[in-house]
C-alpha positions, 0 to 999 in steps of 0.5 A, a space after each residue: 345100664 341096659 341089656 345090649 348096651 355096649 361099653 368100652 373095655 378098660 382092662 388090659 385086653 382092650 387092644 384086642 377086645 375094645 368093647 363088651 356088650 351087656 347081655 343080662 336081663 333088666 330083671 336082674 339089675 338089682 344085683 351087683 354084677 353084670 353079665 357081659 360078652 366081649 366084642 373082639 376085633 375081627 382082626 384078632 380072631 381067626 376064621 369064623 366057623 359058626 357065624 350064628 355063635 360069632 356074629 359080627 358088628 361094627 362099633 365106633 367104626 371098628 369091626 368086632 365079633 361077639 365072643 360068647 365063649 368068653 362070657 363073664 360077670 363084672 362089677 358095673 364100675 369095671 365097665 368103661 364108658 357107654 358107647 352105644 347099643 346093639 338093641 336092634 341086634 338083640 335077637 342075633 345076640 340071643 341066638 348066639 347065646 342060645 347056640 352056645 347054651 342049648 343048641 350044642 347037643 352032645 
């Protein structure tokens, strides 16, 4: 499992949230948890008011939006099958996390 790997969501929310992307640095692979951000179907999300916080992607031909406000820590065995990587979009994902954590002043 690598940073920006995309896995199927096996939980009860999988209809609206078909995938999750690992955002955790490989420096912490020794820990028993992974930090992931849900990839929500765009059809399940209202208007995107801040595309920097909520960039959109296409995974397995499904349009999805990154939802960093739903970031979560999971056990690796709770992640579904690997379906691809968003490594080429790594800067976009990190910018979204930066927007959430350090750019929202006030």
